[in-house]
N, C-alpha and C positions, 0 to 999 in steps of 0.2 A: 620557540617562542610562547613566553606565557599568558592565557587566558587571562583578560583583565575581566570581563561579563559570562557569567555563566547560566544561561536558562534552564530551572529546574522543572519537566513536565513529568508532570504526576496522576495516572489515573485514581482516580476516588473513588471510582467504582471497584478497584484492589485493595485489597489488606496488602500496600505495601508500609514494613517495620518504619518508625519512625526515626528506628538508628540512623537507618543508610539517607534520609532528607540532615537527619543531623553531623551524618559526617561529611555528607558532598557541604550544605553552607560553611560549617567550622571549619573546614578546611581552604575553602574557596577565599573568605576575608584572612584567617592566617597567611596567604599567600598577596592580601591587599587586594584581592580583587569585590567583586560584584556579582553575586546572587538572588534571583528572579525567581518566584516560585509560579506556577499556574496549572492551575489541576485542571484538567479534562474528565471525561466520563459519565456516570450516573446523574450530580451536578450539571446538570445540561445549561450552561450560559446561556441568554436570550442574545440573538444576531448581535444587539446593539453592543452590548459589551462583549462581546468576541472583537468587536469591530474596533471599540476603543482600546483593549489589550494590543490587538498588532501594530493599532495608529499610536501607540508609547512605543513598540517594543522596535520597529520601524526609528523610530527619532535614535535610542538609543539601544542601537541593534547589536546583540547579544551574538562572542564570537561561536559557541559554540550552546545547541542544546541537550541535554542531557536527560534521556527519559527512561523511567523506570516502569515498568513493566515488561509485555509482551510486544508479538508483533502486529494487536491490535493498540495498540496504545499508541506504536510506532507511526500505524497508519492515522490516525489523529493528530498525532503533532505533526506529521509531512501536509494532513490538509490544512491543519490551522497555522503551519510556517509558510505557507504555499507562495514560492516568489520571492522567497525575503533572501534566500543565496546563505540559511544559516545553515550548517552539518547536523543533521541529529546524529548520538552516538545512544543508544540504546543498552539497556544492562537489562536483565533478562530472568523476569520475577513470573515471566508464562509457563509455556508448555515449549514449544519447538525452539523459535524464536529465530528463526532463520534469519532475519535483516536486525537482530540486535548485534552488539557488539562483546559481551562480557557476560558471564551466566553471573546473577546478584552474588554468588559464594568468593569470588576473587575481584569483587568493585576493590574492596579497601586495597588490595596488594596492587592494583595499577592505578589506582587512581590519581597519584603524585604524578606518572605518565599522561596522563589525559588531560591533568592541567595547564603542564607543562607544552601541547600539542603535539606531544607523541604520536599521533594517530597520522592514519592516511583516509581521505576523504576521495569516497565514488561518486561519479554522478549518476542519477539513474533518471532514464526514458518512465516518463509517465502519457497520461492519456486525458485530453480532453472530450470529454462526452456530450452531444448537441440531442435533447430530443424538437423534431420540428410533427409540431403536434396540426392534423388536420382542422382540427376545434382549437380551441385556447393557446394558450402563451405556451413560449420558446421554454425549455427548462435548461442546464447545461450545470456541469459536474467538471471534477477532475478529481484521477485517481492514481495512486502508487502503482500499483496490484493489478485491477481488473474492472473490466466496466460487466455488467451481467444483464442478459435480458431474462429473465425466470417467471416461470406460470405462477408464482406467489402460491397463494390458496383458492385458485383459479385450480375445481378438478380436471380440466382440458390439457390435450398438449398445443403445446405453442405451432404455429405454422406462420414460417419467415422465410422469404427471401434474403441471402445474403450476395451482395456482391462486394472487389476487391478491386481496390483504383477503379471503379467504375465496369468492371468484365466482372459476368456472374460466377458466381462460385456454384450455391447451389440452394434449393430449399430443404428448410428443414423442421422434421417433426421432431420434439423433443419436448425435456420439460423444460429446457433454457439452452441460452448459446451466451458463452464465457470467452473474451475477448481479453487476455493480456498480457501485460509488459515480460520480460526477461524477468524482472524482482519477482513478479508474479507469478510466474511459472514453478515458485517451488509450493504456494497454497492451494488455493481452490483448484485450478488449471492442474496443478498436480495430482490432487484428490481424483478428478474426474478423469485422471488419464492420457490429461498432456504432457507433452516432456519435457526432464529437465533445460533448461536453456542458461549458459554467462552472461549475468548482465553486463560484458564487452559486448556483447551481438545486436544489434540494430535490426529486429524484428519485433513480429506479435503474432501471439497465435488467436485461433478459433477454434475453438475446443464445443463441441454440441453438447451436454446433459444428458443423460440416459436418451439418445436417439434411438427414433423407430427403427430406423433403418439404421440394422450393422454393420456396414459398410461407411458411413457415418465416422468420419475419425482425425481428431485435427490438422489443422493446417498454418504451416507457419509460413511469412509473408513478410514483407518487407514492409518495416515500422513508420515510411514516409506515404505506405499506399492508404487512401480512406477507407475506412471499414462501415457500410450502410448496411440495416438491415430495414426488413419495411414488413409490419404484420398486416398478412395477408388477410381476403375478408371471410373464410373459413376459421378462420384462428380460435382460440380460445384468448378471453384479456393477458394482458402480462403488465409488469411491472420492471421500470431500470432502477439500480442500482450502481454503486463506485462504491468500491473496496466497503462493498457491507452497507453503504448507508444509502437511505431508498431516495432515490432522486422524483421518480412520479409515476402515474400509469405511461401504460401504452395501450392504443383503441386501432381496430383493424384500418392500413393506412398511412399509419404515424411511419415518420421516419425517424431511425434511430443514428447517428451518427458518430461514429469514432474514429478519434484520429492520434495519431502523435502530441501530446502539447509541447507547447514552446519552452515551456515551464520545468525545466526537471526538480529532481530532489535527490540531495545530498548527502549519503548515508558515511557514518566515518567508522572508522576500524583501526583495530590495532595492527602495526607493521607486520607482525607473523601470523595474521592471518588472510586466507584468500576465500575466493567462494568454494571451492573445490575442499578445503578444511570443509569447512561449513558442511557442504555438502554430506562426505564420508561419516562425519561427527554425526550431525541430528539425525540420520537416515540407519545410522551402524555399522554403514559397510567394513567389512572389515578381511574381504576373500573368502573367507570358510563358510557363509551361510548361518552363522552363529551372529547372533543379538548383541553387540556392545554398545554402553553404553563411555 
């Protein structure tokens, strides 16, 4: 199926070569299609402008969003297009690129296949995040990779109680608490010592960041269970982040609720690529203990 409308999502905070933009727009137009360009990144648009652009896209919904950048740009695009059921196909201009589909160097070779619809779409679990404050308004967020309760610039450890599905898990003293989807298992969660999880698994992981108790380790729970984290009175202040975006500060007694969102993210990949290909390639696994690219 030929694509009729392609959204080209560019991170203006990165040095994306203009020839890639020109190549994609030229080929889309050559195939009698429409190409809409959207820039995110350092040139942050006011929320009203973002809402206006979303409204236009909803009226003339693209068949596919081609995202030029790394995993961070993919997360920006996923949040901007949340709930619009537009698959995201990432072209990696970043570092690891776990959720991108193609490396920048092979884009031109495969672009005709992409525009002919020769890709597969993977539906990914996401998170809804709600901060219930004792004083002040409720704050909500959404994440594809992870929700993070972090001490940020507070010099003291976080002390918080975590429950899963209404059952007590433990009291944490740590630099932070990370709740990740399977997609996020290869991001911050992996760096924090969490497990690598296939995106086909309907689970969620809870991982303490630099815990005071060495026995604290990652816990894998059912994705349909609600995670609640409450900051204790003796804790230092904290803040909540969603895929690196700061949602707000958390004070003593505030509750952070994290649950599986009814709004999934759609990631597009070439048919010959699967999750285990990506893990093996990005982490340089070749069986002999030597690093390979």
